[in-house]
N, C-alpha and C positions, 0 to 999 in steps of 0.2 A: 901273797902275790911274788914278792919279791924272792921266794925261795924257790919257785918255779921258774922264774924268767931270768934269774941271775946265774950267769957263768953256764958251761955245757953248751950242747948243741941247741942254736934258737928254734923257737917253738914255730910250727907252720900256722897253728890254731889254737885258740883256747875255748874250750867248751864248759860251760856252765850250768850243771843239771837241774837248777830249781833252788826256791827258796832263795832267791837274789838278796831280797830285802826284808828282814826279819819283822820292822814294824811297818811295811807297806804304806810308807809315806812318800811324798814326791821328792823330798829333802834326801830319801836315801837311794831313790833311784838316780837322780841328779849326781850325787856324789858318786855311785858306781860307775854310771855314764863317762865320769871324767877319768876314773881309774883304768877303766877299759880302754879309752882314747889313748890315754899315755902308754900304754904297751906298744902301740905301733904295730899290733898284728891281728888278723881277722878274729872276732868273737861271736861265740853262738851262744846264746840264752834261752834254755827251757824253761818254761813256767813250771813253776811248783806251787802246793797247796799253801804256802805262806805269801805267794806272789797276786799282784794284781796286772791284768794283762793290759788295762788300758794307761795305767804309768809307766808299764814295760815298752809300750809301741810310743808313748809320747817322748820317753828320755833316752831310751837305746835304739830307737829306729829300727835300721837293716839289722841288729845285731839280735833284736828279739824275734826269736823264730815262729812262725805261723803254726796253727795248730798240727798240721802237717808240712814239711819243709825238706828239700835237700839242698845239699851243697858239695863240692869236690875240694877234696885237697889231694896234690901229687898223686891222681890215678884213683884214691880211695873216693866213693860216693858215700857221703853221712846223710843219714835219715834221723829227722827231730820229730818227736811225738809229743803232745802235750797230752797229758793223762789226766789232767785235772777237770772237775767241772765245776763252773762259777757258780758261787753261790749256794752248793750243796757240800755234803760231807763225804760222798763216795768219790770214788776213783775208778774212771775205766776209759777205754777207747771208744771212740763211736764207730757204727758199722761203716760209715765213710773213709776214716782214718784207716780202718784194717783192710780195706779193700783197696784203698789208693796205695798204702805201702806195698801191697802185692803187685798191684801194676807197675809201681817204680823198679821192683825188682826183677818183674818179668820183661821189662823194657829195657834195663841196663845191668847185663851181666859183668859188671867191673866189682872187684873186690868192694865190701860194702860194711859198715856200722850202723848200729840203729842206737840212738841216745833217748833217753825219758827219764822223768823224775821218778816217779812211783815203781818199785820192783813187780815183776810179771809174775813170780813165782815164790811161795814160802822160802824163808831164810832160816828158819827154826827159831824165831823170837815171836812168841806169841801175840803180844800187845802189838807189835809192828807189824806182824802179818796180817792182823786185822785191817790195815790200811795200805793194802798192796792195789796192784789194778785187778777189778775183781772179775774181769774178762783177760785176764793176761794170758790164759790157755789159748785164746784164739790169737794171739798175737804170735806166740811160740808156734802155733801149728803153722803159721804162715811162713815163720823163721825157718822152719824143719824143711819146708820145700825148696829152700834156695840155697846150694850150696855154696855160693860167692858170698855169703853171709857170713861175716868172722866172729861178730862178737854184738851183744845187747848191752849196753851199759846204762846204769839208774844212778841217781843221787839218793834221797830221803831216807836211808837207813843208817847214816850216820856211822858207818863201820865199812871194812874192808870185806868183801864177798867174793868168791870166785867158784864157779862151778862148770863143768863142761856137759854139753846136751849134743847130741851129734856130732856135727861139723863146726859148731860155733861154742864160745864162751859167754856165759852169763855173768856180769861183773857190776859189785858193787862198789862205790869210792866212797873212801872216809869224809867228813866233814871239813870244812876249813874252820869250825868253831869246836863245840864239843862233840863227844863220840859215845855212842850207844853202846851199851855191853853186849858183845854177841851171845845168841842162844839163852838171852833172859825172857821170863815167862810175864813179867811187868818191867814196867820203866824203870832203867838202871843205867846210869852213865857210866863211862868206862876211864880210867886214867891214863890210856893211851893219847897222844898228842895230837892236835890236828894235823890235816894231810891232804893230798891229793893223789890223784892215779896218772901216771903217765902213759901215754900210748906211742910206741914207735912202729909206723906203718911201713912196710916194704913192699917194692914191686911184684916179688916171688911170691906174694901172699899170706908172708910171715908178720905175725903181728907179736910184739913183745908188749910187756907190760908190767909195771911195778909201782908200789905205792909208797912214796916218799911223806915223811911226817917231819915237823919241827923238832929240834932236840930238846926243847923244853915247852912247859905250857907258858903263852905268853902272860897269863892273869891267874890269880888263885882259883882251884876248881873245887865245888862243895859235891863231893860225892853220894851226899845223902839226900839230894834235891829228889823230889817227886814230881818234877815237869818242868816244862820248859814253855 
């Protein structure tokens, strides 16, 4: 957190794209709530497959995004989607979420970004692609119809990812803990350090982004781990 917030241009907002608390405990969410409050900036937290929505809402309040929500920062519209299914192993968006997002994009023609946890298209890692949004094609079909949408950003994949699709980018962000090895058939960790994705939004429709990483791993990393 200090790497992202210390020095440079002050951030206008902080988006956390899921898996907020690995152990899904009230104590973990209470700690996260204190950390986010100390930043003094707006925070937007998306539900991940390792999260509990009830505890998110209890401890994070308005920072816990609804299954579909939107907000504005400096003229840009931010849409947040919950792609998890409580109590199930699958990941998909409901028909209501897809239709609501389409309606939001029809109503507001301002510059837009979409955030969710799971990735909506394959990233080239077989084991991870089995855990993407199962109806991601429906989401992208909506995105294809709205030229003012500039990027879809996901977490979950624990690695940097970027691909251009028509008028927008699909971006994956590295994890703030351990990283997954790109283009791996099976579970594998990467020696790259934890990091985050920075988004610079401009009024002239320009979107600049870069990945920033720690200089070194904060703790020993076992690359022969077979799971997490």
